C-alpha positions as CSV (number, residue, x, y, z in Angstrom):
1,X,124.5,121.1,158.2
2,X,124.3,121.3,154.5
3,X,121.5,120.5,152.2
4,X,122.5,116.8,151.5
5,X,123.0,116.1,155.2
6,X,119.7,117.8,156.1
7,X,117.9,115.8,153.4
8,X,119.4,112.5,154.6
9,X,118.7,113.3,158.4
10,X,115.1,114.2,157.3
11,X,114.5,111.0,155.4
12,X,116.2,108.9,158.3
13,X,113.7,110.2,160.8
14,X,110.8,109.7,158.7
15,X,111.9,106.0,158.2
16,X,112.1,105.6,162.0
17,X,108.2,106.6,162.5
18,X,107.3,104.1,159.8
19,X,105.6,106.3,157.0
20,X,104.8,104.8,153.7
21,X,106.1,107.4,151.5
22,X,107.4,111.1,151.5
23,X,106.2,113.7,149.0
24,X,108.4,116.7,148.1
25,X,107.7,119.8,145.8
26,X,111.2,120.7,144.7
27,X,114.1,121.0,142.4
28,X,114.2,118.2,139.8
29,X,117.9,117.8,139.8
30,X,118.2,117.7,143.7
31,X,115.8,115.3,145.1
32,X,116.2,112.3,142.7
33,X,119.8,111.6,144.3
34,X,118.0,110.6,147.4
35,X,115.6,108.2,145.6
36,X,112.7,110.5,144.7
37,X,110.8,110.2,141.5
38,X,107.9,111.8,139.8
39,X,104.8,111.3,141.8
40,X,102.7,111.0,138.6
41,X,104.4,107.6,138.0
42,X,102.4,106.5,140.9
43,X,99.1,108.4,140.1
44,X,99.8,111.1,142.6
45,X,99.1,114.7,141.8
46,X,99.8,118.0,143.6
47,X,96.6,120.1,144.9
48,X,97.7,122.9,142.9
49,X,97.2,122.7,139.1
50,X,100.2,124.8,138.0
51,X,102.9,122.5,139.8
52,X,105.1,121.3,137.1
53,X,105.0,117.4,137.0
54,X,108.9,116.9,137.0
55,X,109.0,119.0,140.6
56,X,106.4,116.9,142.4
57,X,108.1,114.0,143.6
58,X,107.6,110.9,146.0
59,X,109.9,108.4,147.7
60,X,108.3,105.1,148.3
61,X,109.2,103.7,151.5
62,X,106.6,100.8,152.0
63,X,105.4,99.6,148.5
64,X,102.8,97.4,150.2
65,X,101.2,100.2,152.1
66,X,101.0,102.4,149.0
67,X,99.7,99.8,146.6
68,X,96.6,101.1,145.0
69,X,96.9,104.6,146.4
70,X,96.4,107.4,144.0
71,X,94.8,110.9,144.0
72,X,95.6,114.4,145.0
73,X,98.2,115.3,147.9
74,X,96.5,118.0,150.0
75,X,99.1,120.3,151.9
76,X,98.3,122.4,155.0
77,X,96.6,125.7,154.4
78,X,99.9,127.6,155.4
79,X,101.3,126.3,152.0
80,X,98.5,128.1,150.0
81,X,100.2,131.4,150.8
82,X,103.2,130.5,149.0
83,X,101.5,129.1,145.8
């Protein structure tokens, strides 16, 4: 399965479980084609200070569930080793 198909399948599965949004940290030219936009537009920031704004993105799946939600997205501790 290629990158595009993998991404589309992941989004489909997340939508099935009714999460209000998806956050990614990735390439600015890859993720927007799936509907991701800069998380900063919605008042969301990565927990790591050096993350470029253009690489930290969100896809809103349920606008009413995220209305008024802002702050810092915290990742699991296993991600600290890579940052």
